[in-house]
VEXMI-495631 format. One record per residue (C-alpha): residue in three letters; x, y, z. Coordinates in steps of 0.5 Angstrom, whole numbers, padded with zeros to 4 digits, always signed. Last residue first. Layout:
BEGIN
ALAXYZ
...
END
This chain:
BEGIN
ASP+0179+0261+0254
PHE+0173+0264+0257
ARG+0175+0267+0264
PHE+0171+0267+0271
CYS+0171+0272+0276
ALA+0168+0271+0283
VAL+0165+0275+0288
ASN+0163+0273+0295
LYS+0158+0268+0299
ALA+0151+0268+0295
THR+0155+0269+0289
ARG+0156+0275+0285
LEU+0159+0275+0278
TYR+0164+0277+0274
LEU+0165+0274+0267
ASP+0172+0275+0264
GLN+0173+0275+0256
SER+0174+0282+0255
VAL+0169+0285+0260
LEU+0163+0282+0262
ALA+0158+0283+0268
PRO+0153+0278+0271
SER+0146+0280+0274
ALA+0144+0279+0281
CYS+0137+0276+0283
TYR+0140+0269+0284
LEU+0147+0269+0286
ALA+0151+0265+0282
GLY+0153+0258+0282
VAL+0157+0258+0276
LYS+0155+0251+0272
THR+0155+0251+0265
LYS+0150+0251+0259
GLY+0150+0250+0252
LEU+0149+0254+0245
SER+0141+0254+0245
GLU+0138+0256+0238
TYR+0131+0259+0238
GLY+0130+0261+0231
ASP+0131+0266+0226
PRO+0131+0272+0230
SER+0138+0271+0232
ALA+0142+0273+0239
LYS+0145+0266+0240
VAL+0143+0263+0247
LEU+0148+0261+0252
ALA+0146+0259+0259
ALA+0149+0260+0266
VAL+0147+0255+0271
GLY+0146+0256+0279
GLY+0143+0262+0278
LYS+0136+0261+0280
ASN+0136+0255+0275
GLU+0138+0259+0269
TYR+0142+0265+0269
ILE+0143+0269+0262
LEU+0148+0270+0257
ILE+0146+0272+0250
LYS+0150+0272+0244
GLY+0152+0276+0238
ASP+0159+0278+0241
ALA+0156+0280+0247
LEU+0149+0281+0250
LEU+0148+0281+0258
PRO+0142+0278+0261
SER+0138+0281+0267
SER+0136+0277+0273
ILE+0129+0276+0276
SER+0126+0269+0272
SER+0130+0264+0268
SER+0127+0257+0269
THR+0125+0256+0261
GLU+0119+0256+0257
LYS+0121+0258+0250
GLU+0119+0263+0245
TRP+0121+0265+0238
LEU+0119+0271+0233
THR+0114+0274+0237
GLU+0111+0280+0233
GLY+0111+0287+0236
SER+0111+0290+0230
GLU+0117+0295+0230
LEU+0122+0291+0235
ASP+0121+0284+0233
VAL+0120+0280+0239
CYS+0125+0274+0241
LEU+0123+0271+0248
HIS+0126+0266+0253
ARG+0121+0265+0258
ASN+0120+0264+0266
SER+0118+0271+0267
GLY+0125+0273+0264
PHE+0130+0273+0258
TYR+0127+0278+0254
TYR+0130+0280+0247
VAL+0128+0285+0243
ASN+0129+0286+0236
GLY+0132+0291+0231
ASN+0139+0289+0231
TYR+0139+0288+0239
ILE+0135+0291+0244
ILE+0136+0287+0251
PRO+0130+0287+0256
THR+0130+0288+0264
SER+0128+0282+0268
GLY+0124+0284+0274
TYR+0117+0281+0272
ARG+0116+0276+0277
ARG+0110+0271+0278
ALA+0109+0270+0271
LEU+0103+0271+0266
PHE+0104+0273+0259
ASP+0101+0279+0255
GLN+0106+0283+0250
SER+0105+0290+0248
TRP+0106+0294+0242
LEU+0108+0301+0239
GLU+0106+0305+0245
THR+0107+0313+0243
PRO+0110+0317+0247
THR+0106+0323+0250
THR+0108+0330+0247
ASP+0114+0331+0242
THR+0114+0323+0240
LEU+0118+0318+0244
ARG+0117+0311+0241
TYR+0114+0306+0246
ALA+0115+0298+0247
LEU+0112+0294+0252
LEU+0112+0287+0255
ASN+0108+0285+0261
LYS+0102+0289+0258
GLU+0096+0285+0259
GLU+0096+0286+0267
LEU+0101+0291+0269
ARG+0107+0287+0272
SER+0112+0291+0267
SER+0118+0289+0262
LEU+0121+0295+0259
VAL+0122+0298+0252
PHE+0125+0304+0249
THR+0125+0307+0242
ASN+0128+0314+0240
GLY+0135+0311+0239
SER+0135+0304+0243
VAL+0133+0305+0250
VAL+0132+0300+0256
PRO+0127+0301+0261
THR+0129+0298+0268
SER+0125+0293+0270
ASP+0122+0293+0277
GLY+0115+0294+0276
GLY+0110+0299+0272
GLY+0108+0301+0265
PRO+0102+0305+0262
VAL+0104+0312+0260
SER+0106+0318+0264
TRP+0108+0325+0261
LEU+0113+0331+0262
THR+0114+0331+0270
ALA+0118+0337+0272
GLY+0125+0335+0275
SER+0128+0341+0272
TYR+0134+0339+0268
ALA+0133+0331+0267
ASP+0125+0333+0265
ILE+0121+0327+0267
GLY+0118+0321+0263
ILE+0114+0317+0268
LEU+0112+0309+0267
THR+0106+0307+0270
ASN+0103+0302+0275
LYS+0108+0302+0281
GLY+0113+0307+0277
ASN+0119+0306+0272
ALA+0123+0312+0271
LEU+0125+0315+0265
ILE+0129+0321+0265
ILE+0129+0325+0259
GLY+0134+0329+0256
ASN+0134+0325+0250
ILE+0133+0318+0253
GLU+0135+0317+0260
ALA+0134+0311+0264
PRO+0132+0310+0272
SER+0133+0304+0276
SER+0127+0300+0278
ASN+0126+0297+0285
THR+0125+0304+0289
THR+0118+0306+0287
THR+0114+0313+0288
VAL+0116+0317+0282
ASP+0111+0323+0282
LYS+0115+0326+0288
ASN+0120+0329+0283
SER+0126+0331+0287
TRP+0131+0337+0285
LEU+0138+0339+0285
GLU+0140+0336+0291
GLU+0147+0338+0293
GLY+0152+0332+0292
SER+0158+0337+0290
THR+0161+0334+0284
ALA+0155+0330+0282
ASP+0150+0335+0283
PHE+0144+0330+0285
ALA+0137+0329+0282
THR+0132+0325+0286
LEU+0126+0320+0284
PRO+0122+0320+0290
ALA+0121+0314+0292
GLN+0129+0313+0292
GLN+0130+0313+0285
LEU+0136+0316+0284
TYR+0139+0320+0279
VAL+0147+0323+0279
LYS+0148+0329+0275
GLY+0154+0332+0271
ASP+0151+0330+0264
HIS+0148+0323+0266
TYR+0150+0318+0272
LEU+0144+0314+0274
PRO+0145+0311+0281
SER+0142+0304+0282
SER+0135+0303+0285
ALA+0135+0298+0290
PRO+0134+0303+0295
GLY+0136+0302+0303
LYS+0131+0308+0306
LYS+0125+0310+0302
GLY+0126+0318+0301
ASN+0130+0323+0304
LEU+0137+0319+0302
PRO+0142+0324+0305
ALA+0148+0326+0301
GLN+0155+0324+0302
TRP+0161+0327+0299
VAL+0168+0326+0296
LYS+0170+0320+0301
LYS+0176+0317+0300
GLY+0176+0310+0296
THR+0183+0311+0294
ASP+0182+0310+0286
ALA+0175+0311+0285
ASP+0174+0317+0289
VAL+0168+0316+0293
CYS+0161+0319+0292
TYR+0156+0316+0297
LEU+0148+0316+0297
LYS+0146+0316+0304
THR+0141+0312+0309
SER+0142+0304+0307
LEU+0146+0305+0301
ALA+0146+0308+0294
ALA+0153+0308+0291
PHE+0157+0313+0286
VAL+0164+0311+0285
LYS+0169+0317+0282
GLY+0174+0317+0277
ASP+0169+0321+0272
ALA+0164+0315+0272
VAL+0163+0309+0276
THR+0156+0307+0278
PRO+0155+0302+0284
THR+0149+0297+0284
SER+0143+0297+0289
SER+0141+0291+0292
SER+0139+0294+0299
SER+0132+0291+0300
ARG+0135+0285+0302
GLY+0135+0287+0309
SER+0135+0295+0311
PRO+0139+0295+0317
ILE+0142+0302+0319
GLY+0149+0305+0317
SER+0155+0306+0320
GLU+0161+0308+0315
SER+0165+0303+0311
PHE+0170+0304+0305
ARG+0174+0298+0303
TRP+0180+0298+0299
PHE+0185+0294+0294
GLU+0182+0288+0296
GLU+0185+0282+0292
GLY+0180+0279+0287
THR+0186+0277+0283
GLU+0185+0280+0276
ALA+0180+0285+0277
ASN+0183+0287+0284
LEU+0177+0289+0288
CYS+0174+0295+0291
LEU+0169+0295+0296
ILE+0164+0300+0298
VAL+0160+0299+0305
ASP+0155+0302+0309
ASP+0155+0298+0316
ALA+0149+0294+0319
VAL+0146+0292+0325
LYS+0142+0286+0326
GLU+0139+0284+0333
THR+0141+0278+0337
ALA+0138+0273+0342
PRO+0134+0270+0336
VAL+0126+0269+0336
ALA+0125+0262+0333
ALA+0125+0258+0340
ILE+0120+0263+0343
ILE+0115+0262+0337
GLN+0116+0254+0336
ASN+0115+0253+0344
GLU+0108+0257+0343
ILE+0107+0252+0337
VAL+0108+0246+0341
PRO+0104+0249+0347
ASP+0098+0251+0343
PHE+0097+0259+0343
GLY+0093+0262+0349
GLN+0096+0269+0347
SER+0099+0270+0354
LYS+0105+0265+0353
VAL+0107+0269+0347
TRP+0107+0275+0352
GLU+0111+0272+0357
ALA+0116+0269+0353
MET+0117+0276+0350
GLU+0118+0279+0357
SER+0122+0274+0359
GLN+0127+0274+0353
GLY+0128+0282+0354
THR+0126+0289+0354
PHE+0121+0287+0348
GLU+0120+0291+0342
LYS+0115+0292+0336
PRO+0109+0289+0341
ALA+0106+0284+0337
LYS+0101+0285+0332
LEU+0104+0281+0326
LEU+0104+0275+0331
GLN+0097+0275+0332
ASP+0096+0275+0324
TYR+0101+0269+0324
ILE+0096+0266+0329
ASP+0090+0267+0325
LEU+0094+0263+0319
PRO+0095+0257+0323
ILE+0102+0254+0324
ALA+0103+0248+0320
ALA+0103+0241+0325
PRO+0095+0240+0323
GLY+0097+0238+0316
LYS+0105+0239+0314
LYS+0103+0237+0307
PHE+0097+0241+0307
ARG+0102+0247+0309
SER+0107+0245+0303
ALA+0101+0246+0298
ILE+0099+0253+0300
TRP+0106+0255+0300
SER+0107+0252+0293
GLY+0101+0255+0290
LEU+0102+0262+0293
ALA+0106+0267+0288
LEU+0104+0263+0282
LYS+0097+0260+0284
THR+0095+0267+0286
LYS+0096+0269+0278
PRO+0093+0263+0276
ASP+0087+0263+0281
ILE+0087+0258+0287
ASN+0081+0254+0289
GLU+0081+0248+0284
ASP+0088+0248+0282
VAL+0091+0249+0289
TRP+0086+0243+0291
ASN+0089+0239+0285
LYS+0096+0240+0287
SER+0095+0238+0295
TRP+0091+0232+0293
GLU+0097+0230+0288
ASP+0102+0231+0294
LEU+0098+0227+0299
ALA+0097+0221+0294
VAL+0105+0221+0293
GLY+0106+0221+0300
ARG+0101+0221+0305
LEU+0093+0221+0306
ARG+0091+0216+0311
ARG+0091+0221+0316
SER+0085+0224+0313
LEU+0086+0232+0312
ASN+0081+0235+0316
MET+0085+0241+0319
ARG+0088+0242+0312
ASP+0081+0243+0309
LYS+0079+0248+0315
GLU+0085+0252+0314
MET+0084+0252+0306
LYS+0076+0254+0307
GLU+0077+0259+0312
ARG+0083+0263+0308
LEU+0078+0262+0302
ALA+0073+0265+0305
PRO+0077+0271+0308
SER+0079+0272+0301
LEU+0087+0270+0299
SER+0091+0276+0296
GLY+0093+0279+0302
THR+0096+0272+0304
GLY+0103+0274+0306
ARG+0107+0268+0307
TYR+0109+0266+0314
GLY+0113+0259+0315
LEU+0116+0260+0322
THR+0123+0263+0320
SER+0119+0268+0315
LEU+0115+0270+0322
VAL+0122+0271+0325
ASP+0125+0275+0319
ARG+0118+0279+0319
ASP+0119+0281+0326
ILE+0118+0278+0333
ARG+0123+0283+0337
ARG+0127+0281+0343
THR+0132+0286+0347
GLU+0138+0284+0351
THR+0142+0284+0345
PRO+0148+0280+0342
GLU+0150+0282+0335
ASP+0148+0280+0328
ARG+0151+0282+0322
HIS+0149+0286+0316
TRP+0153+0289+0311
VAL+0149+0294+0306
VAL+0153+0293+0300
SER+0156+0296+0294
LEU+0161+0293+0290
TYR+0166+0295+0285
VAL+0171+0291+0281
LYS+0178+0294+0279
GLY+0182+0294+0272
ASP+0180+0301+0270
ALA+0172+0299+0271
VAL+0168+0294+0273
ALA+0161+0294+0276
VAL+0158+0289+0281
SER+0151+0287+0282
GLY+0147+0288+0288
HIS+0143+0282+0291
GLY+0142+0284+0299
GLY+0147+0284+0304
TYR+0145+0280+0310
ARG+0138+0279+0308
ASP+0140+0277+0301
SER+0148+0277+0301
PRO+0154+0277+0306
ILE+0161+0278+0303
GLU+0166+0272+0304
ILE+0173+0275+0301
SER+0174+0274+0293
GLU+0174+0268+0289
TRP+0179+0268+0283
LEU+0180+0265+0276
ARG+0175+0260+0275
SER+0176+0257+0268
PRO+0170+0258+0263
ALA+0167+0251+0262
ASN+0170+0248+0255
GLU+0168+0241+0257
GLU+0162+0243+0262
ASN+0159+0246+0256
LEU+0158+0253+0253
GLU+0159+0254+0245
ASP+0161+0259+0241
PRO+0165+0262+0246
LEU+0163+0269+0249
LYS+0168+0276+0247
ALA+0168+0283+0250
SER+0172+0287+0245
ASP+0166+0290+0242
SER+0163+0293+0249
ALA+0158+0289+0253
ILE+0150+0290+0251
GLY+0146+0290+0257
ASN+0143+0297+0256
ARG+0146+0301+0261
GLU+0151+0304+0255
PRO+0157+0301+0259
GLY+0154+0296+0262
ARG+0147+0294+0265
TRP+0148+0297+0272
GLN+0154+0301+0272
PRO+0162+0301+0270
TRP+0162+0295+0265
ASP+0169+0296+0262
ALA+0171+0297+0254
PHE+0166+0303+0253
SER+0170+0307+0259
PHE+0165+0312+0262
GLY+0166+0319+0264
PRO+0161+0322+0259
TRP+0155+0317+0257
LEU+0152+0321+0251
LEU+0153+0328+0252
SER+0154+0330+0245
LEU+0148+0326+0243
SER+0144+0328+0249
LEU+0145+0336+0247
LEU+0143+0335+0240
LEU+0137+0331+0241
TYR+0134+0335+0247
ARG+0129+0340+0244
ASN+0128+0336+0238
ALA+0125+0330+0242
ILE+0121+0334+0247
MET+0118+0340+0242
END
């Protein structure tokens, strides 16, 4: 009896080691996006009553140089884990994915060979008289007529941009050749010689050679501890790591006086007050996971493909479940069961033995959110993009699902007062938790970042993090409470403690105060 077996134990161990006034882990004190009762948001948000910026930290890299991890806040300290990249001069050269991105490459696996051929032929045969607004309209029509809605979301703007470049765009078959380039060249001359030997057009040949840097990325595994009142650095833990790019976007977890952080090749445990290392454990799955550690009942759980459980005191690996093959979603816990969102399924795993208990439709980057014996997740699974389940003695029962088309399904929902609030996939949505009935919906520019709720209001990023929007958490209808500019990092999520909003920007960590 799964539900009964763990119910009493789970209730007695609910989030031990956390302060409920803080934001000590990914998605807040109860890992559900809801701030403590002491946290307050204003009744309205606009430029006149915008929160005051208290401080900005030292410069901290992001994206390909530092990922998109969010901050944790506990006991007057702000914590951030970063695989801190930097460029160093090197004799060797690489034509890697960063170089291809500089050259305008996008993966085209969703395009059939025939469609690729048609796209290239039409691009090369564009009339020279087709310019400006007329070219924009022609490109839009071509995409509408030839690309299916799902592929259009991912590649539509890129395809249109290639038409606007006309013959100057790098042909797709050249990207194919570059993807097969040797892994590494001993120097500039060897790299240039290889490029010249491919028979490229001289203009494109020079573009490629110019795009290959004379540097290489190196990285350190860093945990930062900042003063929550001033932004000054209390301490910095740093050890040599490996470059892992934007895939390393994990948020640290603070529990029982320790910080648990997943970085490029290791899971670290350090003292929360001093930064002194307590233990480290090798990551035996995918390097540089985006999953954020889950602390529960003296154990730390991490989705590193596989899902792995570590002893929180010693770092000993307790078990590993290879049924979990993804890393971007973070695990959650319900009644002694670890919920792991996989590729196309949501998997329930015994928190103590590591055995797989069940598997149901799901999958994607969203973290499951739990309320009682019910859990909800957003999913990239077609026709089931928002899913609700109720835990039973065997396989969970699906309560309902919502279907909508979007490019990304990474935002995590919030459950509040019997309703589900989903702010992602370019929509704001309120759904009845029991029935799945849509209570209100609004199209908007919210995408990856997950929202937070406090004081009966929801705060969410819009316009790729440039704006923080405030919405009333009510099923009665969509009610916007205003917006203000904050300049947040697109994929990271905010943290709220009392009246202080902590967020990551592209260059640092910042703190805003709501007066």
